[in-house]
C-alpha positions as a printed Julia matrix, in Angstrom:
215×3 Matrix{Float64}:
   2.8     3.23  -13.57
  -0.34    4.48  -15.34
  -3.64    3.64  -13.6
  -4.91    1.35  -16.38
  -1.78   -0.81  -16.17
  -1.81   -0.84  -12.38
  -5.45   -1.85  -11.99
  -5.06   -4.61  -14.58
  -2.1    -5.98  -12.63
  -3.69   -5.42   -9.22
  -6.89   -7.26  -10.12
  -4.85  -10.4   -10.79
  -3.34  -10.35   -7.31
  -4.48  -13.29   -5.15
  -3.84  -11.12   -2.06
  -4.54   -7.44   -2.91
  -3.02   -6.06    0.28
  -0.15   -3.65    0.94
   1.95   -4.51    4.0
   2.97   -1.34    5.85
   6.01   -1.96    8.04
   6.29    1.25   10.02
   9.25    1.13   12.38
  10.94   -1.93   10.91
  14.74   -1.97   11.15
  17.31   -3.21    8.63
  18.09   -6.1    10.99
  14.57   -7.51   10.47
  13.87   -6.29    6.94
  15.02   -9.29    4.9
  13.41  -11.9     7.12
  10.17   -9.93    7.33
  10.04   -9.71    3.53
  10.46  -13.47    3.31
   7.65  -14.1     5.78
   5.29  -11.78    3.93
   6.07  -13.37    0.58
   5.36  -16.78    2.12
   1.82  -15.66    2.95
   1.14  -14.05   -0.42
   2.01  -10.4     0.22
   3.58   -8.86   -2.88
   3.45   -5.13   -2.03
   5.69   -4.09    0.87
   5.98   -0.56    2.22
   8.63    0.85    4.57
   7.53    4.3     5.82
  10.32    6.85    5.67
   9.93    7.66    9.36
  11.27    4.18   10.16
  14.92    3.65   11.22
  17.24    3.63    8.15
  14.29    3.09    5.77
  16.28    3.21    2.54
  18.58    0.47    3.78
  15.57   -1.68    4.69
  14.02   -1.11    1.26
  17.26   -2.13   -0.45
  17.53   -5.3     1.66
  13.91   -6.21    1.03
  14.25   -5.68   -2.71
  17.03   -8.27   -2.78
  14.72  -10.8    -1.13
  11.61   -9.97   -3.15
  13.28   -9.7    -6.54
  10.74  -10.13   -9.31
   8.17  -11.7    -6.98
   6.7    -8.41   -5.8
   7.15   -4.71   -5.18
   8.91   -2.82   -2.4
   8.84    0.89   -1.72
   8.36    3.69    0.75
   5.51    5.24    2.65
   5.19    8.7     4.2
   6.86   10.14    1.08
   6.34   13.89    1.21
   8.84   15.46   -1.21
  10.22   15.05   -4.72
  13.7    14.59   -3.24
  12.42   11.65   -1.21
  10.97   10.08   -4.36
  14.43   10.25   -5.94
  16.07    8.74   -2.86
  13.63    5.82   -2.86
  14.12    5.24   -6.58
  17.91    5.26   -6.16
  17.77    2.43   -3.61
  15.55    0.32   -5.86
  12.13    1.23   -4.52
   9.14    0.74   -6.8
   6.28    2.11   -4.68
   5.77    5.7    -3.58
   3.01    5.95   -0.97
   2.03    9.16    0.8
  -0.4    10.17    3.54
  -1.38   13.23    1.51
  -2.06   14.41   -2.03
   0.95   16.35   -3.36
   0.71   16.73   -7.16
   4.45   17.41   -7.49
   5.3    14.13   -5.74
   2.73   12.24   -7.81
   3.92   13.72  -11.12
   7.56   12.95  -10.35
   6.7     9.4    -9.32
   4.79    8.89  -12.55
   7.65   10.39  -14.58
  10.01    7.79  -13.1
   7.59    4.98  -13.95
   7.0     4.07  -10.29
   3.71    3.17   -8.61
   2.08    6.21   -7.01
  -0.4     5.76   -4.14
  -1.22    9.13   -2.58
  -3.52    9.51    0.39
  -6.85   11.25   -0.17
  -9.95   12.0     1.89
 -12.04   14.24   -0.38
 -13.25   14.15   -3.99
 -11.17   17.25   -4.74
  -8.01   15.48   -3.54
  -8.99   12.36   -5.46
  -9.3    14.15   -8.77
  -6.17   16.25   -8.18
  -4.26   13.0    -7.59
  -5.73   11.37  -10.7
  -4.88   14.41  -12.84
  -1.28   14.29  -11.57
  -0.95   10.61  -12.57
  -1.68    8.55   -9.45
  -1.68    4.79  -10.03
  -4.14    4.2    -7.17
  -5.78    6.18   -4.37
  -5.16    5.46   -0.7
  -8.35    6.24    1.27
  -6.69    7.46    4.45
  -7.4     7.24    7.28
 -10.02    4.57    6.65
 -11.41    5.1    10.15
 -12.92    8.27    8.64
 -13.62    6.85    5.17
 -16.35    4.33    5.88
 -17.78    1.85    3.37
 -20.62    4.33    2.78
 -18.13    7.05    1.86
 -16.1     4.59   -0.19
 -19.22    3.8    -2.2
 -19.69    7.52   -2.88
 -16.09    7.77   -4.12
 -16.53    4.71   -6.32
 -19.56    6.3    -7.98
 -17.41    9.1    -9.4
 -13.81    7.83   -9.47
 -12.98    6.06  -12.76
 -12.98    2.26  -12.53
  -9.39    2.11  -13.77
  -8.24    3.86  -10.59
  -7.9     1.49   -7.63
  -9.3     2.54   -4.24
  -7.43    1.15   -1.25
  -8.67    1.93    2.28
  -5.79    2.23    4.74
  -6.04    2.59    8.52
  -7.85    0.42   11.02
  -8.29   -2.55    8.69
  -8.39   -5.74   10.75
  -8.09   -9.42    9.75
 -11.87   -9.42    9.72
 -13.62  -10.8     6.64
 -16.85   -8.94    7.43
 -15.07   -5.58    7.62
 -13.13   -6.23    4.43
 -16.22   -7.48    2.61
 -18.18   -4.32    3.49
 -15.49   -2.18    1.85
 -15.17   -4.44   -1.19
 -18.94   -4.38   -1.73
 -18.71   -0.57   -1.63
 -16.15   -0.58   -4.45
 -12.75   -0.86   -2.76
 -10.07   -2.85   -4.61
  -7.97   -3.99   -1.66
  -6.36   -2.58    1.45
  -3.24   -1.22    3.09
  -2.45   -2.83    6.46
  -0.64   -0.9     9.15
  -0.61   -1.52   12.89
  -2.91   -4.52   12.64
  -0.15   -6.32   10.72
   3.1    -4.84   12.04
   4.21   -2.63   14.9
   7.72   -1.45   15.66
   9.62   -3.86   17.88
   7.24   -6.79   17.53
   8.64  -10.26   16.98
   8.78  -11.76   13.52
   6.92  -14.79   14.87
   4.01  -12.47   15.63
   4.31  -10.96   12.15
   3.96  -14.47   10.76
   0.8   -15.07   12.82
  -0.75  -11.79   11.75
   0.18  -12.25    8.09
  -1.53  -15.63    8.14
  -4.61  -14.14    9.83
  -4.96  -11.5     7.1
  -4.42  -14.13    4.41
  -7.22  -16.26    5.88
  -9.54  -13.25    6.21
  -8.98  -12.26    2.59
  -9.57  -15.8     1.37
 -12.92  -15.78    3.17
 -13.81  -12.56    1.35
 -12.67  -13.9    -2.01
 -14.76  -17.04   -1.62
């Protein structure tokens, strides 16, 4: 998806957060997707280093349907992009900036969110066709650094800090004021083996935190 189309769509999202479900299993995938949809999450990521990730993505796509987007994280190769596309995935999210992966994702019409930490990586990703940029790990990309990125990165390219984001309105607000467009949520939302009841509690906590920011 081209950046202009993605940012236009993203800015309409009532909850501009990507749920990262590292370690989720197919047994929990469908129910987890339902819980996240209930609390407004419309972008769901299953990292490829999870158990049977393609099966989980396929199961989650059946639940989500047209109500959101499901895809893979930790996508490192063009072959992995193809595998995710074949099981119905719509998001390709990476921890790094690999132009070949980004170009192939864009060619397939999927949403590309590569990880970047430097201006050089940011502009390489944009040139390759990234839909949005994942500022990763956010523990090392502070609001001050985010503001510096926002000063040079085109406004039609979304900036999404990922890593260490808590259900904390003050933390989220500091990034948004610096020019971020939303967040990816990892261990603060989901951890391998946790109960789905706890996922529900955490999803609600992030929903409440974001609403406080939006107000």
